[in-house]
C-alpha positions in Angstrom: -12.2 -17.0 5.4 -10.9 -14.9 2.6 -7.6 -12.9 2.9 -6.4 -10.1 0.9 -2.5 -9.0 0.6 -1.6 -5.8 -1.1 2.3 -6.2 -1.7 4.3 -3.3 -1.8 8.3 -3.1 -1.9 9.9 -0.2 -0.4 8.9 -2.0 3.3 10.1 -5.3 2.4 12.9 -7.0 4.7 16.4 -5.8 3.4 15.3 -3.0 1.1 16.9 0.3 1.7 17.9 2.1 -1.5 16.2 3.0 -4.8 18.3 0.4 -6.7 16.5 -2.2 -4.9 13.1 -1.2 -5.9 13.7 -0.2 -9.4 13.9 -2.6 -12.5 16.9 -2.9 -14.5 19.6 -2.4 -11.7 21.8 -4.9 -10.3 20.0 -5.1 -6.9 16.7 -5.4 -8.1 16.5 -9.4 -8.4 17.7 -9.7 -5.1 14.9 -7.4 -3.6 12.4 -9.3 -5.4 13.5 -12.5 -3.9 13.3 -10.9 -0.4 9.6 -9.6 -1.4 8.5 -13.3 -2.4 10.0 -14.2 1.1 7.8 -11.6 3.0 4.4 -12.4 0.9 4.9 -15.9 1.1 5.4 -15.7 5.0 2.0 -13.6 5.0 0.1 -16.3 2.9 1.7 -19.1 5.2 0.5 -17.4 8.3 -3.1 -16.7 6.8 -3.3 -20.4 5.6 -2.2 -21.8 8.8 -4.9 -19.7 10.8 -7.8 -20.8 8.7 -7.9 -18.8 5.3 -9.0 -21.0 2.5 -8.5 -18.3 -0.2 -5.8 -15.9 -0.2 -5.5 -13.0 -3.1 -2.1 -11.3 -3.5 -2.0 -8.0 -5.3 1.5 -6.9 -6.6 1.1 -3.2 -5.5 4.7 -1.8 -6.4 5.6 0.5 -9.7 5.1 -1.8 -12.7 2.9 -4.1 -10.3 4.8 -6.8 -12.3 7.4 -7.6 -9.7 6.2 -10.9 -8.1 6.6 -14.0 -10.3 3.4 -16.4 -10.3 6.0 -19.5 -10.0 7.6 -17.8 -7.0 4.3 -16.9 -5.2 3.0 -19.7 -2.7 0.6 -21.9 -4.9 -2.1 -21.8 -2.2 -2.7 -17.9 -3.2 -3.9 -16.2 -6.4 -1.8 -13.4 -7.7 -3.0 -10.1 -9.4 -0.1 -8.8 -11.4 0.4 -6.0 -13.9 -1.2 -2.5 -14.4 -3.3 -0.5 -15.0 -5.9 -1.3 -12.6 -8.9 0.5 -11.4 -8.2 0.0 -7.7 -4.3 0.2 -8.1 -2.6 -1.0 -4.8 -6.1 -2.7 -3.7 -7.2 -4.3 -7.1 -9.3 -7.5 -6.3 -10.3 -6.4 -2.8 -14.0 -6.6 -2.5 -16.6 -6.6 0.6 -16.6 -10.5 0.8 -12.9 -10.5 2.0 -12.6 -11.0 5.6 -9.1 -9.3 6.3 -6.6 -7.3 4.4 -2.9 -7.6 5.0 -0.5 -4.9 4.0 3.0 -6.4 3.4 6.0 -4.2 2.5 4.4 -0.7 2.9 6.4 2.4 3.5 5.9 5.6 5.4 4.1 8.8 3.7 5.9 11.5 1.9 7.9 13.9 4.4 8.5 11.1 7.3 11.8 12.0 8.7 13.9 8.6 8.9 11.3 6.8 7.0 13.1 4.3 4.2 12.1 5.4 0.7 9.2 7.5 2.2 6.7 8.9 -0.6 3.3 9.0 -1.4 2.2 7.1 -4.5 4.6 8.9 -7.0 7.7 9.9 -5.3 8.9 13.4 -6.0 6.2 14.2 -8.4 3.4 14.0 -5.4 4.0 16.1 -2.3 0.7 15.4 -0.5 -2.4 13.4 -0.5 -5.5 14.4 1.4 -8.8 12.6 2.2 -11.7 15.1 3.5 -8.6 17.4 4.3 -6.6 14.9 6.1 -3.0 14.1 4.9 -2.6 10.3 4.3 -0.1 8.3 2.6 -0.5 5.0 0.9 -1.5 3.0 3.9 -4.2 5.4 5.1 -5.5 5.8 1.5 -5.8 2.3 1.0 -7.1 1.4 4.5 -10.0 3.8 4.0 -10.9 1.7 1.1 -10.9 -1.5 3.0 -12.9 0.3 5.9 -15.4 1.6 3.2 -15.8 -1.9 2.0 -16.2 -3.3 5.9 -12.8 -5.2 5.7 -10.6 -4.8 8.6 -7.0 -4.4 8.0 -5.3 -6.9 10.1 -1.3 -6.5 9.5 1.0 -4.1 8.3 4.8 -4.8 7.6 7.5 -2.1 6.8 10.0 0.0 8.7 9.7 1.4 12.0 8.1 4.9 11.0 5.6 2.7 8.9 4.5 0.5 12.0 4.3 3.9 14.0 2.0 5.3 11.1 0.0 2.3 11.0 -0.9 2.3 14.8 -1.8 6.1 14.4 -4.3 5.3 11.6 -5.5 2.0 12.6 -5.2 1.6 16.2 -4.5 -1.9 17.7 -3.5 -3.7 14.4 -0.8 -6.4 13.9 2.5 -4.9 12.9 6.0 -6.2 12.0 8.9 -3.9 11.5 11.3 -5.4 9.3 14.0 -2.7 9.6 14.6 0.5 11.3 15.2 3.6 9.3 18.4 5.6 9.6 17.6 7.9 6.7 15.6 8.1 3.5 18.0 5.9 1.9 19.6 3.8 4.8 18.2 1.3 7.2 19.3 -1.5 9.7 17.9 -4.4 8.4 16.9 -7.4 10.3 17.6 -10.8 9.0 15.2 -12.5 6.7 14.7 -15.5 8.7 13.7 -13.6 11.8 11.5 -11.3 9.8 9.7 -14.0 7.9 8.9 -15.8 11.2 7.5 -12.6 12.6 5.2 -11.7 9.4 3.9 -15.4 9.6 3.0 -15.3 13.0 1.5 -11.9 12.8 -0.6 -12.9 9.6 -1.9 -15.8 11.9 -3.0 -13.6 14.6 -4.6 -11.3 12.2 -6.6 -13.9 10.5 -7.6 -15.5 13.8 -8.8 -11.8 15.1 -10.7 -11.4 11.8 -12.4 -14.7 12.4 -13.2 -14.2 16.0 -14.7 -10.7 15.4 -12.0 -9.0 17.7 -10.6 -7.2 14.6 -13.0 -4.4 13.3 -12.8 -2.4 10.3 -12.2 1.3 10.7 -15.1 3.7 10.4 -16.0 4.5 6.9 -16.1 8.3 6.0 -19.2 10.4 5.9 -20.2 11.4 2.2 -19.2 13.2 0.0 -15.6 12.2 -0.2 -13.0 14.7 -1.5 -9.5 13.5 -2.5 -6.9 16.3 -3.0 -3.3 15.9 -4.7 -0.6 18.6 -4.2 1.7 18.2 -7.2 5.5 19.0 -7.3 5.1 21.2 -10.3 2.1 23.0 -12.3 2.3 20.8 -15.4 1.3 17.8 -13.7 -1.6 19.3 -12.1 -2.6 21.2 -15.3 -2.6 17.9 -17.2 -4.6 15.8 -14.7 -7.3 18.7 -14.8 -7.7 18.4 -18.4 -9.8 15.0 -17.6 -13.6 15.6 -17.1 -14.6 15.5 -13.2 -11.1 16.4 -12.0 -10.8 20.0 -10.4 -8.0 22.2 -10.7 -8.0 23.7 -7.2 -4.9 25.8 -7.7 -1.7 25.9 -9.8 -0.5 22.8 -8.3 -3.4 21.0 -6.8 -6.3 18.9 -8.3 -9.1 17.1 -6.7 -12.1 14.6 -7.3 -15.1 14.3 -5.3 -17.9 11.4 -5.1 -20.7 10.3 -2.7 -18.8 7.1 -1.9 -15.3 6.2 -0.9 -14.8 3.7 -3.5 -15.9 5.9 -6.2 -13.4 8.8 -5.1 -10.8 6.4 -4.9 -11.1 4.9 -8.3 -11.3 8.5 -9.6 -8.1 9.6 -7.6 -6.2 6.6 -9.3 -7.1 8.0 -12.6 -6.2 11.4 -11.6 -2.9 10.4 -10.6 -2.0 8.4 -13.5 -3.0 11.1 -15.9 -1.0 13.8 -14.0 2.0 11.3 -13.6 2.2 11.1 -17.5 2.4 14.8 -18.1 6.0 15.6 -19.6 7.8 18.7 -18.6 8.8 19.5 -22.1 
């Protein structure tokens, strides 16, 4: 039984403000400790339920937040960037289940703690075949394409709602209640870690007994569009071959298979994000 964990940070227990998720701030190291707690709880639950191989991908910001020495020794850790599959680096068709830990609601979700899609204020909306998705939906579709069910999503209450809308009967843990974009009512870590461990175990058990099915793969071709906040991001992204400038603030990539469109979209977003306003 092989389990894959994608670990973001905005949806981690106790995280509520930008300083929590930004390197170099006074609160960042405390948030990193909380991130290790949630991730290790998921690993513990997965192993208890029979996972004999666990791969964790650090999926937040620099993607170098988790420390090897502080991640449960029963799991491997993918750390750093740039990675072709970004938040889902390391996931392949041989995995039996994917667990999304510390996720957040998509951009524009009222009451979602630190809600955004991939780039915060630079990226307004991401669509797959015309349907708006957040990071959760974008990544879950890659898992579906590879035949891997998403078994667990943890984050705030809005993220839990988004997960159920996207995935249906999936294990979820709401570690906090969103009050606003920069405020949350946060549950105690001792409680959320126990819940994450139990939910991760249930997800692995359901994957093992066949009651947890991957969502449906998309019919080809696959088109992924990004609406940028400004024209210079779109213009810079469109300089790369294979990236279409749809209008002044929208770029798109297309491919026959979702995994190819996903990786092309990662490149498109990286290129566009590097654009300087000067």
